[in-house]
Every structure is written in structure tokens, then in C-alpha cells.
N, C-alpha and C positions, 0 to 999 in steps of 0.2 A: 581716223584719229591720228595715225602715225604721220600722215602727210601734213596735217596742221601743226603737229609738234615740230617737225623738221623745218617747216617754213618759219615758225616762231623762233627757233634757234638760229637760223640763218639771219633773220631780221635783227635779232638781238646782237649777233656778232657784227653785223654791218653797222648797227647803231653805235656799238662800243668803238669800232674802228674810226668813227667820225667824231668821237668826243674831243673837244678842244683842250681838255686838261687831263693829264694822265700821271700816274705815279708808278714807277717800276722799281723793283728791288733786286739787287745783286749781292752775292756774298763772296768774300775773298779770304783766302788764308795766307798767312805770312810764311814764306819759306826762305831758306838761306841758300844762295847759289854762288858760284865763283864767276867773277866777271872775266873779261878778256885778259887782264893782267894777273889773274889767279887769286885776287883778293875776294874774301867772302863778303857778300852784300845781301841785304834783306830785300825781298821782292813780294808783291801782292799778286796772287794768281787765283783764278776761280776755284772754289772749294771742291775738292775731290774726296779726301778722307782726312778726318781730324781725330786726334787723340787727346786725352787729358793734358791740360796746360797749353794747348795750342790757342792762338789768338785768331778770331774770325772778325772780319770787318764787314758790316752791312752798309750798303750805300743805296739810299732811296733817291731816285731822280724824279723831280717834279718837272713836267714838260707843259709849258703854257703855249698853246698854238692859237691863242685868241689875239685880238687887236688891242686888248686892254691889259693893264698891269693888274695882277692879282695881289691882294693883301691878306695878311694873317692866315696863310695856308697851313693847315694842320696835318701832320703825318704821325700816326701812332704805330708803334711796334711792340710786339710781345717779347718778353725776355723769358726764354724757355727755362725750366727748372734745372736743366743740365748745364747751364752756363751762368756766369756772373758778369755783370756790366763792368767794363774797365773804367774806373773813375776818371773823369775828365776827358774821355775819348770822343765826346760829341763834337762834331765839326760841321761847318756848312760853307758853301761858296757865297752865301748871303747872310745878312744879319738875322739872327734867330734867338729863340729862347727854348729851353728844355724843361719840361715838367716830368715828374716821376710818379709811378703808381705802386702801391703795395697790395692792392685789392684786385689785381687782374685787369686793370684799365677801367674800372667803374668810376674812379675819381683820380685826379692828378693834382700834384702840388709841387712846390719847390722843395728841394732836399731838406731845408731847414724846418719844414712844417710837417714832415712825415714821421710819425711815431708808431712804435710797436710796443707790446707788453713784454717786459723782460721775464726772466725765470721766476723772479719773486713777485710778479704781477705789477711791478712799477713800470711807468711809462718811460721809454728810452728812444732816442733818436734812431731812426732806421738808417741802415748803411746800404751800400750798393748790393750787398748779398741779399737784402730783403726786397729789392726792386724786382717787379715782374712785368712791368711795361713802362714805356716812356713815350712822350709826345713832344714832337718838335712843332713850334709855330714859326714859320718863316715870314718875316715882315713883308717882303715884296718879292714877287716873281714877275720880272718885266715881260711885256708882250713878246711873243715869238722867241722865247728863250727857255733855258733849262737851269735848274738850281739843284745841287746835290746836298743832302743831309746824311751824315754817317755817324756810326758809333761802333765800338769794338766790344767783344765779349771774350771771356776766357772760358775754355771748356773745362768743366769740373772733372 
């Protein structure tokens, strides 16, 4: 039984390594360093340790190793309860649109269509503090190329 399981895992790993489309995610934190002239500048480095009020940037790289252009590629990200999305921080190296979720990614909509119940029970427009997932749709990923989509969060 163990031999079959090991073979299955190796086969799955080999299959995944040959997949023509992949998405990888990296996270970066913003730090302030001094450049050669002694001036303070901001720089993005891989996340090591963050504290409240730090900004973290998540970069999803879509790699298309096929001979065909991909269209309407979706990338979803969860927004942890210990962070808040930085409004307007969504960017891409290609044309894209972003939808947001307030129900953990069960459904997505544009920001102007997301409502929550206020303290008095009345419906009110959700804000970035209410978002717990977002979904990018990249219009086109050319053959044999990469496209990045990114967003920033602030640590609570």
C-alpha cells in the first residue's frame, strides 16, 4: 500500500510540473532603507516579520506556457481577518477587473454592489474593512508569457 501511495504522489508531482498554466504567489513588505547618498527610500523585500500598520504586497504571477493566448483568467485571494485591503492598491501588468467578497469568496461583486447590515439593521455599503476575499479577472495572458496581479493589505 505504501508503494502505491508513493508512486501516486510522484506521478501527481510530475503531472503538476508539466502543467502549462500556473499561478504563484509571493508576499513582500515595505521597508525604508538608506540609498548610497544617504537618502531614505522605500523598498519591497520578501516578508520576514510584520507588525501592526505594516503594509504587505501580494503578487500573483500567472504563467502561460501554452501556444495559445488565455482569456478571462481568474485569480482569487483570501483577505485574512488580521489585515485590511488597501483601497485602490490592485494592479496588474495586463488589463484586468477586480471583484470583492464579503462572504468568504462564496460570491463576488463590484464594490458598489456589496452591502452589509449596519448596527440598526439598515443596509449600508460595505467598505474595504468588510472585504474578506477578492477576485482578479485578467483579460488576456499571451502565449508563453507571464502576467502579474497584485494588491496590498495593512496589518491590523
